[in-house]
MOPAC internal coordinates of N, CA, C and O (Angstrom, degrees):
PM7 1SCF
backbone

  N    0.0000 0     0.00 0     0.00 0    0    0    0
  C    1.4439 1     0.00 0     0.00 0    1    0    0
  C    1.5246 1   109.53 1     0.00 0    2    1    0
  O    1.2310 1   120.51 1   -15.68 1    3    2    1
  N    1.3178 1   116.63 1   164.32 1    3    2    1
  C    1.4500 1   120.94 1   177.94 1    5    3    2
  C    1.5100 1   111.97 1   116.50 1    6    5    3
  O    1.2310 1   121.03 1    40.71 1    7    6    5
  N    1.3039 1   115.63 1  -139.29 1    7    6    5
  C    1.4540 1   121.16 1  -174.45 1    9    7    6
  C    1.5215 1   109.00 1  -130.68 1   10    9    7
  O    1.2310 1   121.61 1   -44.59 1   11   10    9
  N    1.3288 1   114.53 1   135.41 1   11   10    9
  C    1.4618 1   120.38 1   177.41 1   13   11   10
  C    1.5203 1   107.98 1  -146.91 1   14   13   11
  O    1.2310 1   121.21 1   -15.48 1   15   14   13
  N    1.3244 1   115.28 1   164.52 1   15   14   13
  C    1.4625 1   118.30 1   172.24 1   17   15   14
  C    1.5116 1   108.82 1  -141.55 1   18   17   15
  O    1.2310 1   121.58 1   -27.25 1   19   18   17
  N    1.3193 1   114.59 1   152.75 1   19   18   17
  C    1.4586 1   122.12 1   174.74 1   21   19   18
  C    1.5149 1   108.08 1  -150.29 1   22   21   19
  O    1.2310 1   121.28 1   -20.29 1   23   22   21
  N    1.3133 1   115.15 1   159.71 1   23   22   21
  C    1.4553 1   121.04 1   179.38 1   25   23   22
  C    1.5204 1   109.14 1   -90.52 1   26   25   23
  O    1.2310 1   120.55 1   -47.39 1   27   26   25
  N    1.3146 1   116.56 1   132.61 1   27   26   25
  C    1.4613 1   123.66 1   171.81 1   29   27   26
  C    1.5194 1   104.97 1  -112.93 1   30   29   27
  O    1.2310 1   120.85 1   -79.77 1   31   30   29
  N    1.3314 1   115.98 1   100.23 1   31   30   29
  C    1.4599 1   121.57 1  -170.18 1   33   31   30
  C    1.5262 1   108.15 1    57.13 1   34   33   31
  O    1.2310 1   119.29 1    64.52 1   35   34   33
  N    1.3189 1   118.97 1  -115.48 1   35   34   33
  C    1.4652 1   120.39 1  -178.61 1   37   35   34
  C    1.5257 1   112.67 1  -105.08 1   38   37   35
  O    1.2310 1   120.39 1  -160.28 1   39   38   37
  N    1.3412 1   116.86 1    19.72 1   39   38   37
  C    1.4626 1   121.50 1  -177.86 1   41   39   38
  C    1.5303 1   109.79 1  -118.71 1   42   41   39
  O    1.2310 1   119.97 1   -63.47 1   43   42   41
  N    1.3308 1   117.66 1   116.53 1   43   42   41
  C    1.4576 1   118.72 1   173.57 1   45   43   42
  C    1.5401 1   109.46 1   -76.81 1   46   45   43
  O    1.2310 1   121.29 1   -46.59 1   47   46   45
  N    1.3274 1   115.13 1   133.41 1   47   46   45
  C    1.4650 1   120.60 1  -179.25 1   49   47   46
  C    1.5228 1   108.34 1  -120.68 1   50   49   47
  O    1.2310 1   121.02 1   -62.62 1   51   50   49
  N    1.3221 1   115.65 1   117.38 1   51   50   49
  C    1.4553 1   122.32 1   175.81 1   53   51   50
  C    1.5282 1   106.87 1   -95.39 1   54   53   51
  O    1.2310 1   120.60 1   -51.57 1   55   54   53
  N    1.3216 1   116.46 1   128.43 1   55   54   53
  C    1.4612 1   121.51 1  -178.77 1   57   55   54
  C    1.5276 1   109.36 1  -116.48 1   58   57   55
  O    1.2310 1   121.34 1   -51.04 1   59   58   57
  N    1.3256 1   115.04 1   128.96 1   59   58   57
  C    1.4610 1   121.08 1   178.44 1   61   59   58
  C    1.5285 1   107.78 1  -110.33 1   62   61   59
  O    1.2310 1   121.18 1   -58.47 1   63   62   61
  N    1.3363 1   115.35 1   121.53 1   63   62   61
  C    1.4564 1   121.17 1  -178.69 1   65   63   62
  C    1.5261 1   108.68 1  -128.21 1   66   65   63
  O    1.2310 1   120.60 1   -50.44 1   67   66   65
  N    1.3222 1   116.45 1   129.56 1   67   66   65
  C    1.4686 1   121.07 1  -179.01 1   69   67   66
  C    1.5249 1   109.81 1   -63.46 1   70   69   67
  O    1.2310 1   120.77 1   -34.73 1   71   70   69
  N    1.3107 1   116.13 1   145.27 1   71   70   69
  C    1.4667 1   129.03 1    -7.31 1   73   71   70
  C    1.5286 1   110.52 1   -83.22 1   74   73   71
  O    1.2310 1   121.03 1   -26.10 1   75   74   73
  N    1.3275 1   115.63 1   153.90 1   75   74   73
  C    1.4530 1   121.47 1   179.26 1   77   75   74
  C    1.5130 1   109.00 1  -148.16 1   78   77   75
  O    1.2310 1   121.23 1   -13.67 1   79   78   77
  N    1.3302 1   115.26 1   166.33 1   79   78   77
  C    1.4677 1   120.83 1   179.59 1   81   79   78
  C    1.5226 1   109.34 1  -127.31 1   82   81   79
  O    1.2310 1   121.13 1   -17.06 1   83   82   81
  N    1.3183 1   115.43 1   162.94 1   83   82   81
  C    1.4695 1   119.65 1   175.14 1   85   83   82
  C    1.5272 1   110.76 1   -64.30 1   86   85   83
  O    1.2310 1   120.33 1   146.59 1   87   86   85
  N    1.3305 1   116.97 1   -33.41 1   87   86   85
  C    1.4615 1   120.03 1   177.62 1   89   87   86
  C    1.5306 1   110.27 1   -61.33 1   90   89   87
  O    1.2310 1   120.61 1   135.77 1   91   90   89
  N    1.3514 1   116.43 1   -44.23 1   91   90   89
  C    1.4721 1   120.48 1   175.97 1   93   91   90
  C    1.5254 1   110.17 1   -59.38 1   94   93   91
  O    1.2310 1   121.02 1   133.73 1   95   94   93
  N    1.3237 1   115.65 1   -46.27 1   95   94   93
  C    1.4668 1   122.10 1  -177.82 1   97   95   94
  C    1.5258 1   110.93 1   -56.33 1   98   97   95
  O    1.2310 1   120.40 1   132.06 1   99   98   97
  N    1.3188 1   116.83 1   -47.94 1   99   98   97
  C    1.4610 1   120.33 1  -177.62 1  101   99   98
  C    1.5315 1   111.71 1   -72.29 1  102  101   99
  O    1.2310 1   119.91 1   139.58 1  103  102  101
  N    1.3203 1   117.78 1   -40.42 1  103  102  101
  C    1.4662 1   120.91 1  -178.96 1  105  103  102
  C    1.5286 1   111.02 1   -63.13 1  106  105  103
  O    1.2310 1   120.47 1   128.10 1  107  106  105
  N    1.3284 1   116.71 1   -51.90 1  107  106  105
  C    1.4642 1   120.32 1  -178.26 1  109  107  106
  C    1.5290 1   110.16 1   -72.34 1  110  109  107
  O    1.2310 1   120.51 1   140.28 1  111  110  109
  N    1.3239 1   116.64 1   -39.72 1  111  110  109
  C    1.4631 1   119.97 1   178.18 1  113  111  110
  C    1.5172 1   111.81 1   -60.91 1  114  113  111
  O    1.2310 1   119.85 1   138.27 1  115  114  113
  N    1.3216 1   117.90 1   -41.73 1  115  114  113
  C    1.4703 1   120.60 1   178.68 1  117  115  114
  C    1.5227 1   110.68 1   -66.28 1  118  117  115
  O    1.2310 1   120.49 1   141.62 1  119  118  117
  N    1.3183 1   116.67 1   -38.38 1  119  118  117
  C    1.4604 1   120.45 1   176.72 1  121  119  118
  C    1.5338 1   110.26 1   -60.44 1  122  121  119
  O    1.2310 1   120.46 1   137.34 1  123  122  121
  N    1.3335 1   116.72 1   -42.66 1  123  122  121
  C    1.4579 1   120.49 1   178.24 1  125  123  122
  C    1.5320 1   110.42 1   -66.34 1  126  125  123
  O    1.2310 1   119.82 1   137.06 1  127  126  125
  N    1.3217 1   117.94 1   -42.94 1  127  126  125
  C    1.4662 1   120.77 1   179.64 1  129  127  126
  C    1.5227 1   110.98 1   -63.62 1  130  129  127
  O    1.2310 1   120.07 1   142.62 1  131  130  129
  N    1.3307 1   117.48 1   -37.38 1  131  130  129
  C    1.4624 1   120.52 1   176.73 1  133  131  130
  C    1.5280 1   110.56 1   -63.25 1  134  133  131
  O    1.2310 1   120.51 1   138.74 1  135  134  133
  N    1.3323 1   116.62 1   -41.26 1  135  134  133
  C    1.4727 1   120.49 1   178.81 1  137  135  134
  C    1.5268 1   110.49 1   -65.83 1  138  137  135
  O    1.2310 1   120.30 1   138.63 1  139  138  137
  N    1.3250 1   117.03 1   -41.37 1  139  138  137
  C    1.4754 1   120.91 1   178.29 1  141  139  138
  C    1.5241 1   110.16 1   -62.02 1  142  141  139
  O    1.2310 1   120.39 1   138.12 1  143  142  141
  N    1.3194 1   116.86 1   -41.88 1  143  142  141
  C    1.4687 1   121.17 1  -178.97 1  145  143  142
  C    1.5279 1   111.96 1   -62.14 1  146  145  143
  O    1.2310 1   120.00 1   155.75 1  147  146  145
  N    1.3250 1   117.60 1   -24.25 1  147  146  145
  C    1.4642 1   121.59 1  -179.81 1  149  147  146
  C    1.5277 1   113.21 1   -79.47 1  150  149  147
  O    1.2310 1   120.48 1   167.13 1  151  150  149
  N    1.3389 1   116.69 1   -12.87 1  151  150  149
  C    1.4599 1   121.26 1  -178.96 1  153  151  150
  C    1.5236 1   108.80 1   -79.14 1  154  153  151
  O    1.2310 1   120.69 1   -42.72 1  155  154  153
  N    1.3310 1   116.29 1   137.28 1  155  154  153
  C    1.4579 1   120.80 1  -177.80 1  157  155  154
  C    1.5263 1   113.77 1   -80.52 1  158  157  155
  O    1.2310 1   119.90 1   177.81 1  159  158  157
  N    1.3072 1   117.80 1    -2.19 1  159  158  157
  C    1.4578 1   122.49 1  -177.04 1  161  159  158
  C    1.5313 1   109.17 1  -120.71 1  162  161  159
  O    1.2310 1   120.55 1    -8.60 1  163  162  161
  N    1.3169 1   116.55 1   171.40 1  163  162  161
  C    1.4557 1   121.41 1   174.09 1  165  163  162
  C    1.5256 1   109.31 1   -69.86 1  166  165  163
  O    1.2310 1   120.79 1   -34.46 1  167  166  165
  N    1.3250 1   116.09 1   145.54 1  167  166  165
  C    1.4600 1   122.01 1  -175.96 1  169  167  166
  C    1.5247 1   109.63 1  -131.62 1  170  169  167
  O    1.2310 1   121.31 1   -38.24 1  171  170  169
  N    1.3301 1   115.10 1   141.76 1  171  170  169
  C    1.4614 1   122.34 1   168.35 1  173  171  170
  C    1.5181 1   106.61 1  -113.13 1  174  173  171
  O    1.2310 1   120.34 1   -34.40 1  175  174  173
  N    1.3260 1   116.95 1   145.60 1  175  174  173
  C    1.4614 1   119.56 1   178.21 1  177  175  174
  C    1.5229 1   110.95 1  -127.29 1  178  177  175
  O    1.2310 1   121.91 1   -11.35 1  179  178  177
  N    1.3155 1   113.94 1   168.65 1  179  178  177
  C    1.4604 1   121.72 1   179.33 1  181  179  178
  C    1.5174 1   108.15 1  -124.10 1  182  181  179
  O    1.2310 1   120.93 1   -41.50 1  183  182  181
  N    1.3254 1   115.83 1   138.50 1  183  182  181
  C    1.4589 1   121.48 1   170.48 1  185  183  182
  C    1.5251 1   106.71 1  -118.98 1  186  185  183
  O    1.2310 1   120.90 1   -67.71 1  187  186  185
  N    1.3206 1   115.89 1   112.29 1  187  186  185
  C    1.4581 1   122.71 1  -177.63 1  189  187  186
  C    1.5213 1   109.28 1   -93.32 1  190  189  187
  O    1.2310 1   120.87 1   -69.98 1  191  190  189
  N    1.3321 1   115.94 1   110.02 1  191  190  189
  C    1.4647 1   121.15 1  -178.92 1  193  191  190
  C    1.5292 1   111.47 1  -111.86 1  194  193  191
  O    1.2310 1   120.45 1  -159.59 1  195  194  193
  N    1.3174 1   116.74 1    20.41 1  195  194  193
  C    1.4681 1   120.16 1  -176.93 1  197  195  194
  C    1.5211 1   112.34 1   -63.84 1  198  197  195
  O    1.2310 1   120.09 1   154.83 1  199  198  197
  N    1.3310 1   117.44 1   -25.17 1  199  198  197
  C    1.4648 1   121.28 1  -179.29 1  201  199  198
  C    1.5301 1   112.13 1  -120.92 1  202  201  199
  O    1.2310 1   120.55 1  -151.79 1  203  202  201
  N    1.3278 1   116.55 1    28.21 1  203  202  201
  C    1.4621 1   119.35 1  -173.45 1  205  203  202
  C    1.5234 1   114.51 1   -74.45 1  206  205  203
  O    1.2310 1   119.66 1   158.95 1  207  206  205
  N    1.3267 1   118.26 1   -21.05 1  207  206  205
  C    1.4601 1   118.92 1  -177.26 1  209  207  206
  C    1.5112 1   110.90 1    69.62 1  210  209  207
  O    1.2310 1   120.78 1    32.24 1  211  210  209
  N    1.3116 1   116.11 1  -147.76 1  211  210  209
  C    1.4569 1   119.58 1  -177.90 1  213  211  210
  C    1.5236 1   110.98 1   -81.44 1  214  213  211
  O    1.2310 1   121.52 1   -25.49 1  215  214  213
  N    1.3158 1   114.70 1   154.51 1  215  214  213
  C    1.4634 1   121.83 1   178.71 1  217  215  214
  C    1.5220 1   107.96 1   -84.08 1  218  217  215
  O    1.2310 1   120.01 1   -49.76 1  219  218  217
  N    1.3311 1   117.59 1   130.24 1  219  218  217
  C    1.4679 1   118.93 1   177.46 1  221  219  218
  C    1.5295 1   111.20 1   -59.81 1  222  221  219
  O    1.2310 1   121.03 1   -27.40 1  223  222  221
  N    1.2963 1   115.64 1   152.60 1  223  222  221
  C    1.4658 1   120.57 1   177.52 1  225  223  222
  C    1.5217 1   109.01 1   -72.60 1  226  225  223
  O    1.2310 1   120.67 1     2.55 1  227  226  225
  N    1.3052 1   116.33 1  -177.45 1  227  226  225
  C    1.4632 1   122.60 1   177.51 1  229  227  226
  C    1.5230 1   111.28 1    90.16 1  230  229  227
  O    1.2310 1   120.44 1  -123.06 1  231  230  229
  N    1.3116 1   116.76 1    56.94 1  231  230  229
  C    1.4594 1   123.94 1   170.03 1  233  231  230
  C    1.5374 1   114.11 1    54.85 1  234  233  231
  O    1.2310 1   120.08 1  -107.16 1  235  234  233
  N    1.3311 1   117.46 1    72.84 1  235  234  233
  C    1.4677 1   120.78 1  -179.84 1  237  235  234
  C    1.5236 1   113.51 1   -53.97 1  238  237  235
  O    1.2310 1   119.70 1   143.57 1  239  238  237
  N    1.3106 1   118.17 1   -36.43 1  239  238  237
  C    1.4610 1   120.38 1  -177.92 1  241  239  238
  C    1.5309 1   111.22 1   -61.30 1  242  241  239
  O    1.2310 1   120.22 1   139.17 1  243  242  241
  N    1.3052 1   117.18 1   -40.83 1  243  242  241
  C    1.4690 1   120.88 1   178.31 1  245  243  242
  C    1.5310 1   110.06 1   -61.13 1  246  245  243
  O    1.2310 1   120.31 1   139.31 1  247  246  245
  N    1.3263 1   117.01 1   -40.69 1  247  246  245
  C    1.4612 1   120.91 1  -179.73 1  249  247  246
  C    1.5318 1   111.34 1   -69.03 1  250  249  247
  O    1.2310 1   120.53 1   141.97 1  251  250  249
  N    1.3267 1   116.59 1   -38.03 1  251  250  249
  C    1.4633 1   119.50 1   177.86 1  253  251  250
  C    1.5253 1   111.22 1   -67.25 1  254  253  251
  O    1.2310 1   120.26 1   141.10 1  255  254  253
  N    1.3307 1   117.10 1   -38.90 1  255  254  253
  C    1.4628 1   120.91 1   176.19 1  257  255  254
  C    1.5243 1   110.57 1   -61.38 1  258  257  255
  O    1.2310 1   120.68 1   135.46 1  259  258  257
  N    1.3255 1   116.30 1   -44.54 1  259  258  257
  C    1.4576 1   121.04 1   179.71 1  261  259  258
  C    1.5300 1   110.58 1   -61.19 1  262  261  259
  O    1.2310 1   120.60 1   137.01 1  263  262  261
  N    1.3225 1   116.47 1   -42.99 1  263  262  261
  C    1.4667 1   120.58 1   179.22 1  265  263  262
  C    1.5219 1   111.00 1   -64.65 1  266  265  263
  O    1.2310 1   120.27 1   137.86 1  267  266  265
  N    1.3170 1   117.08 1   -42.14 1  267  266  265
  C    1.4703 1   120.78 1  -179.74 1  269  267  266
  C    1.5256 1   110.63 1   -63.61 1  270  269  267
  O    1.2310 1   120.30 1   141.63 1  271  270  269
  N    1.3044 1   117.04 1   -38.37 1  271  270  269
  C    1.4672 1   120.86 1  -179.41 1  273  271  270
  C    1.5245 1   112.19 1   -70.34 1  274  273  271
  O    1.2310 1   120.16 1   158.82 1  275  274  273
  N    1.3378 1   117.31 1   -21.18 1  275  274  273
  C    1.4684 1   121.04 1  -179.65 1  277  275  274
  C    1.5221 1   112.49 1   -81.60 1  278  277  275
  O    1.2310 1   120.01 1   172.84 1  279  278  277
  N    1.3300 1   117.59 1    -7.16 1  279  278  277
  C    1.4651 1   120.96 1  -177.23 1  281  279  278
  C    1.5234 1   110.45 1   -65.56 1  282  281  279
  O    1.2310 1   120.29 1   -50.50 1  283  282  281
  N    1.3387 1   117.06 1   129.50 1  283  282  281
  C    1.4642 1   119.25 1   178.14 1  285  283  282
  C    1.5305 1   111.33 1   -73.46 1  286  285  283
  O    1.2310 1   119.85 1   -19.41 1  287  286  285
  N    1.3211 1   117.88 1   160.59 1  287  286  285
  C    1.4680 1   121.13 1  -177.13 1  289  287  286
  C    1.5292 1   114.31 1   -60.42 1  290  289  287
  O    1.2310 1   119.76 1   154.04 1  291  290  289
  N    1.3149 1   118.07 1   -25.96 1  291  290  289
  C    1.4658 1   119.96 1  -177.66 1  293  291  290
  C    1.5294 1   113.41 1   -85.70 1  294  293  291
  O    1.2310 1   120.08 1  -179.92 1  295  294  293
  N    1.3358 1   117.45 1     0.08 1  295  294  293
  C    1.4707 1   121.10 1   175.24 1  297  295  294
  C    1.5228 1   107.72 1   -85.91 1  298  297  295
  O    1.2310 1   120.59 1   -72.42 1  299  298  297
  N    1.3333 1   116.48 1   107.58 1  299  298  297
  C    1.4590 1   119.31 1  -174.50 1  301  299  298
  C    1.5256 1   113.54 1   -99.10 1  302  301  299
  O    1.2310 1   119.47 1   165.66 1  303  302  301
  N    1.3454 1   118.62 1   -14.34 1  303  302  301
  C    1.4586 1   120.14 1  -178.55 1  305  303  302
  C    1.5175 1   110.52 1  -157.34 1  306  305  303
  O    1.2310 1   121.06 1   -43.48 1  307  306  305
  N    1.3275 1   115.57 1   136.52 1  307  306  305
  C    1.4586 1   122.76 1   170.62 1  309  307  306
  C    1.5179 1   107.35 1  -120.32 1  310  309  307
  O    1.2310 1   121.02 1   -50.34 1  311  310  309
  N    1.3292 1   115.66 1   129.66 1  311  310  309
  C    1.4598 1   120.96 1   178.60 1  313  311  310
  C    1.5206 1   107.90 1  -111.95 1  314  313  311
  O    1.2310 1   120.79 1   -60.90 1  315  314  313
  N    1.3203 1   116.09 1   119.10 1  315  314  313
  C    1.4589 1   121.99 1   176.31 1  317  315  314
  C    1.5236 1   108.19 1   -90.74 1  318  317  315
  O    1.2310 1   120.46 1   -56.47 1  319  318  317
  N    1.3151 1   116.73 1   123.53 1  319  318  317
  C    1.4624 1   122.36 1  -177.48 1  321  319  318
  C    1.5216 1   110.05 1  -103.47 1  322  321  319
  O    1.2310 1   121.30 1   -53.23 1  323  322  321
  N    1.3252 1   115.12 1   126.77 1  323  322  321
  C    1.4616 1   120.84 1   173.80 1  325  323  322
  C    1.5085 1   115.15 1    70.74 1  326  325  323
  O    1.2310 1   120.32 1  -149.87 1  327  326  325
  N    1.3166 1   117.00 1    30.13 1  327  326  325
  C    1.4730 1   120.36 1  -177.21 1  329  327  326
  C    1.5260 1   111.36 1   -67.64 1  330  329  327
  O    1.2310 1   120.20 1   -54.82 1  331  330  329
  N    1.3341 1   117.23 1   125.18 1  331  330  329
  C    1.4541 1   119.11 1   174.22 1  333  331  330
  C    1.5300 1   110.24 1   -70.18 1  334  333  331
  O    1.2310 1   121.17 1   -14.45 1  335  334  333
  N    1.2937 1   115.37 1   165.55 1  335  334  333
  C    1.4635 1   121.73 1  -176.28 1  337  335  334
  C    1.5293 1   112.33 1   -51.27 1  338  337  335
  O    1.2310 1   119.73 1   136.35 1  339  338  337
  N    1.3222 1   118.12 1   -43.65 1  339  338  337
  C    1.4631 1   120.57 1  -176.13 1  341  339  338
  C    1.5329 1   111.06 1   -61.58 1  342  341  339
  O    1.2310 1   120.26 1   145.19 1  343  342  341
  N    1.3182 1   117.10 1   -34.81 1  343  342  341
  C    1.4679 1   120.13 1   177.67 1  345  343  342
  C    1.5230 1   110.14 1   -67.22 1  346  345  343
  O    1.2310 1   120.27 1   138.47 1  347  346  345
  N    1.3248 1   117.09 1   -41.53 1  347  346  345
  C    1.4647 1   119.35 1   179.12 1  349  347  346
  C    1.5288 1   110.81 1   -64.44 1  350  349  347
  O    1.2310 1   120.52 1   146.44 1  351  350  349
  N    1.3201 1   116.62 1   -33.56 1  351  350  349
  C    1.4727 1   120.29 1   177.31 1  353  351  350
  C    1.5276 1   110.14 1   -65.03 1  354  353  351
  O    1.2310 1   120.70 1   132.06 1  355  354  353
  N    1.3416 1   116.27 1   -47.94 1  355  354  353
  C    1.4640 1   119.43 1   178.94 1  357  355  354
  C    1.5216 1   111.08 1   -61.98 1  358  357  355
  O    1.2310 1   120.29 1   140.61 1  359  358  357
  N    1.3198 1   117.05 1   -39.39 1  359  358  357
  C    1.4646 1   120.00 1   179.91 1  361  359  358
  C    1.5257 1   110.72 1   -67.21 1  362  361  359
  O    1.2310 1   120.03 1   143.26 1  363  362  361
  N    1.3200 1   117.55 1   -36.74 1  363  362  361
  C    1.4557 1   120.58 1   177.07 1  365  363  362
  C    1.5319 1   110.35 1   -61.15 1  366  365  363
  O    1.2310 1   120.56 1   138.34 1  367  366  365
  N    1.3276 1   116.54 1   -41.66 1  367  366  365
  C    1.4688 1   120.16 1   177.15 1  369  367  366
  C    1.5287 1   109.59 1   -64.56 1  370  369  367
  O    1.2310 1   120.11 1   137.44 1  371  370  369
  N    1.3365 1   117.39 1   -42.56 1  371  370  369
  C    1.4610 1   120.71 1   177.78 1  373  371  370
  C    1.5300 1   110.73 1   -58.74 1  374  373  371
  O    1.2310 1   120.36 1   138.31 1  375  374  373
  N    1.3320 1   116.92 1   -41.69 1  375  374  373
  C    1.4685 1   120.77 1  -179.99 1  377  375  374
  C    1.5285 1   111.26 1   -63.89 1  378  377  375
  O    1.2310 1   120.16 1   148.69 1  379  378  377
  N    1.3129 1   117.30 1   -31.31 1  379  378  377
  C    1.4738 1   120.10 1   177.51 1  381  379  378
  C    1.5238 1   111.09 1   -71.72 1  382  381  379
  O    1.2310 1   121.03 1   144.57 1  383  382  381
  N    1.3396 1   115.63 1   -35.43 1  383  382  381
  C    1.4624 1   120.68 1   179.71 1  385  383  382
  C    1.5273 1   110.79 1   -77.68 1  386  385  383
  O    1.2310 1   121.01 1   139.51 1  387  386  385
  N    1.3420 1   115.67 1   -40.49 1  387  386  385
  C    1.4549 1   121.77 1  -178.45 1  389  387  386
  C    1.5335 1   108.91 1  -126.71 1  390  389  387
  O    1.2310 1   120.00 1  -104.80 1  391  390  389
  N    1.3261 1   117.61 1    75.20 1  391  390  389
  C    1.4700 1   120.63 1  -174.04 1  393  391  390
  C    1.5320 1   114.05 1   -59.13 1  394  393  391
  O    1.2310 1   120.10 1   155.62 1  395  394  393
  N    1.3212 1   117.41 1   -24.38 1  395  394  393
  C    1.4649 1   120.20 1   178.81 1  397  395  394
  C    1.5310 1   112.43 1   -65.30 1  398  397  395
  O    1.2310 1   119.97 1   163.02 1  399  398  397
  N    1.3165 1   117.67 1   -16.98 1  399  398  397
  C    1.4764 1   122.13 1  -179.94 1  401  399  398
  C    1.5319 1   112.11 1   -80.49 1  402  401  399
  O    1.2310 1   120.14 1   157.83 1  403  402  401
  N    1.3174 1   117.33 1   -22.17 1  403  402  401
  C    1.4627 1   120.51 1  -172.00 1  405  403  402
  C    1.5261 1   112.98 1   -58.49 1  406  405  403
  O    1.2310 1   119.60 1   140.75 1  407  406  405
  N    1.3081 1   118.37 1   -39.25 1  407  406  405
  C    1.4610 1   120.27 1  -178.81 1  409  407  406
  C    1.5311 1   112.46 1   -79.84 1  410  409  407
  O    1.2310 1   120.02 1   175.11 1  411  410  409
  N    1.3438 1   117.56 1    -4.89 1  411  410  409
  C    1.4615 1   121.37 1  -179.07 1  413  411  410
  C    1.5259 1   113.13 1  -105.13 1  414  413  411
  O    1.2310 1   120.09 1   179.59 1  415  414  413
  N    1.3197 1   117.44 1    -0.41 1  415  414  413
  C    1.4644 1   121.29 1  -177.99 1  417  415  414
  C    1.5190 1   108.63 1  -133.42 1  418  417  415
  O    1.2310 1   120.84 1   -46.37 1  419  418  417
  N    1.3327 1   116.01 1   133.63 1  419  418  417
  C    1.4571 1   120.81 1   177.44 1  421  419  418
  C    1.5254 1   109.31 1  -141.57 1  422  421  419
  O    1.2310 1   120.86 1    -7.61 1  423  422  421
  N    1.3103 1   115.96 1   172.39 1  423  422  421
  C    1.4594 1   122.00 1  -174.88 1  425  423  422
  C    1.5229 1   110.72 1  -125.54 1  426  425  423
  O    1.2310 1   120.51 1   -36.77 1  427  426  425
  N    1.3276 1   116.63 1   143.23 1  427  426  425
  C    1.4630 1   122.25 1   169.80 1  429  427  426
  C    1.5224 1   107.89 1  -138.08 1  430  429  427
  O    1.2310 1   121.21 1   -15.71 1  431  430  429
  N    1.3135 1   115.29 1   164.29 1  431  430  429
  C    1.4633 1   119.45 1   179.96 1  433  431  430
  C    1.5221 1   113.06 1   -87.51 1  434  433  431
  O    1.2310 1   120.05 1   152.16 1  435  434  433
  N    1.3583 1   117.52 1   -27.84 1  435  434  433
  C    1.4585 1   119.88 1  -176.29 1  437  435  434
  C    1.5272 1   111.30 1  -131.17 1  438  437  435
  O    1.2310 1   121.57 1   -20.46 1  439  438  437
  N    1.3130 1   114.59 1   159.54 1  439  438  437
  C    1.4541 1   121.28 1   177.77 1  441  439  438
  C    1.5278 1   110.92 1   -65.72 1  442  441  439
  O    1.2310 1   120.25 1   140.11 1  443  442  441
  N    1.3304 1   117.12 1   -39.89 1  443  442  441
  C    1.4668 1   120.29 1   178.97 1  445  443  442
  C    1.5211 1   111.70 1   -60.16 1  446  445  443
  O    1.2310 1   120.37 1   137.59 1  447  446  445
  N    1.3238 1   116.89 1   -42.41 1  447  446  445
  C    1.4645 1   120.65 1   178.59 1  449  447  446
  C    1.5297 1   109.70 1   -65.55 1  450  449  447
  O    1.2310 1   120.16 1   141.70 1  451  450  449
  N    1.3203 1   117.30 1   -38.30 1  451  450  449
  C    1.4659 1   120.81 1   178.84 1  453  451  450
  C    1.5226 1   111.15 1   -62.35 1  454  453  451
  O    1.2310 1   120.54 1   134.61 1  455  454  453
  N    1.3180 1   116.57 1   -45.39 1  455  454  453
  C    1.4673 1   120.46 1   179.72 1  457  455  454
  C    1.5311 1   110.59 1   -63.47 1  458  457  455
  O    1.2310 1   120.65 1   138.00 1  459  458  457
  N    1.3283 1   116.37 1   -42.00 1  459  458  457
  C    1.4703 1   120.68 1   177.94 1  461  459  458
  C    1.5243 1   110.64 1   -62.70 1  462  461  459
  O    1.2310 1   120.23 1   134.82 1  463  462  461
  N    1.3255 1   117.16 1   -45.18 1  463  462  461
  C    1.4644 1   121.55 1   179.06 1  465  463  462
  C    1.5223 1   111.26 1   -59.52 1  466  465  463
  O    1.2310 1   120.40 1   136.12 1  467  466  465
  N    1.3149 1   116.84 1   -43.88 1  467  466  465
  C    1.4634 1   119.80 1   179.08 1  469  467  466
  C    1.5218 1   110.50 1   -63.80 1  470  469  467
  O    1.2310 1   120.31 1   139.91 1  471  470  469
  N    1.3149 1   117.02 1   -40.09 1  471  470  469
  C    1.4706 1   120.24 1   176.46 1  473  471  470
  C    1.5144 1   111.65 1   -60.04 1  474  473  471
  O    1.2310 1   120.50 1   138.14 1  475  474  473
  N    1.3307 1   116.65 1   -41.86 1  475  474  473
  C    1.4684 1   120.96 1   178.58 1  477  475  474
  C    1.5244 1   111.10 1   -65.44 1  478  477  475
  O    1.2310 1   120.66 1   135.65 1  479  478  477
  N    1.3319 1   116.35 1   -44.35 1  479  478  477
  C    1.4715 1   120.10 1   179.61 1  481  479  478
  C    1.5260 1   111.19 1   -64.41 1  482  481  479
  O    1.2310 1   120.88 1   141.47 1  483  482  481
  N    1.3325 1   115.92 1   -38.53 1  483  482  481
  C    1.4573 1   119.77 1   178.33 1  485  483  482
  C    1.5337 1   110.14 1   -63.46 1  486  485  483
  O    1.2310 1   120.48 1   136.49 1  487  486  485
  N    1.3328 1   116.69 1   -43.51 1  487  486  485
  C    1.4603 1   120.66 1   178.74 1  489  487  486
  C    1.5287 1   110.60 1   -62.65 1  490  489  487
  O    1.2310 1   119.98 1   139.64 1  491  490  489
  N    1.3283 1   117.64 1   -40.36 1  491  490  489
  C    1.4715 1   121.66 1   177.41 1  493  491  490
  C    1.5167 1   110.72 1   -61.78 1  494  493  491
  O    1.2310 1   120.64 1   135.86 1  495  494  493
  N    1.3205 1   116.39 1   -44.14 1  495  494  493
  C    1.4625 1   121.43 1  -178.77 1  497  495  494
  C    1.5250 1   110.52 1   -63.44 1  498  497  495
  O    1.2310 1   120.85 1   139.64 1  499  498  497
  N    1.3401 1   115.99 1   -40.36 1  499  498  497
  C    1.4587 1   119.89 1   179.55 1  501  499  498
  C    1.5251 1   111.74 1   -68.20 1  502  501  499
  O    1.2310 1   120.30 1   142.40 1  503  502  501
  N    1.3404 1   117.04 1   -37.60 1  503  502  501
  C    1.4621 1   119.62 1  -179.55 1  505  503  502
  C    1.5254 1   112.03 1   -74.28 1  506  505  503
  O    1.2310 1   120.91 1   153.85 1  507  506  505
  N    1.3510 1   115.87 1   -26.15 1  507  506  505
  C    1.4634 1   119.47 1   177.20 1  509  507  506
  C    1.5242 1   112.56 1   -76.48 1  510  509  507
  O    1.2310 1   121.49 1   164.54 1  511  510  509
  N    1.3239 1   114.75 1   -15.46 1  511  510  509
  C    1.4645 1   120.12 1   177.90 1  513  511  510
  C    1.4475 1   112.04 1    81.43 1  514  513  511
  O    1.2310 1   120.10 1   180.00 1  515  514  513

C-alpha cells in the first residue's frame, strides 16, 4: 500500500493506494518529478487515484499547491485518473489560486483513456511544431 511510480513507455504513472500519507506523496512525487526533469523532451504524467481511499488530514490544499510547484518546466500535462468528487473540488480551488495550472491538469475515469489522451496531446504537440 502507499504511493509508487513507474514508467509505462514514456509516461510516468504515480499510483496512490490506501493507506497513504502526505509524506509518502511528497517523497515519491518529488522522485518522479526529478526523473521527469532529467528527460530532454516534454513529458505528460498520470496520477492514478482510483484506489486512494480517504485523503489524509492536514490541509490537503497546501499539499496540492506544494506538489504543483514542484513540477518541472518540461511537464506539460498531468492526468488524474479516477478522481473522486472531493479531489475535483480541491483541484478546482487550486485552479482558482494558481490559474496557470488549469490547462496542465485534466481528469479521466480510466487509465486506458488517460494513455490515449496523452497520445493525442503528444501528436498535437508534434504537429504544432
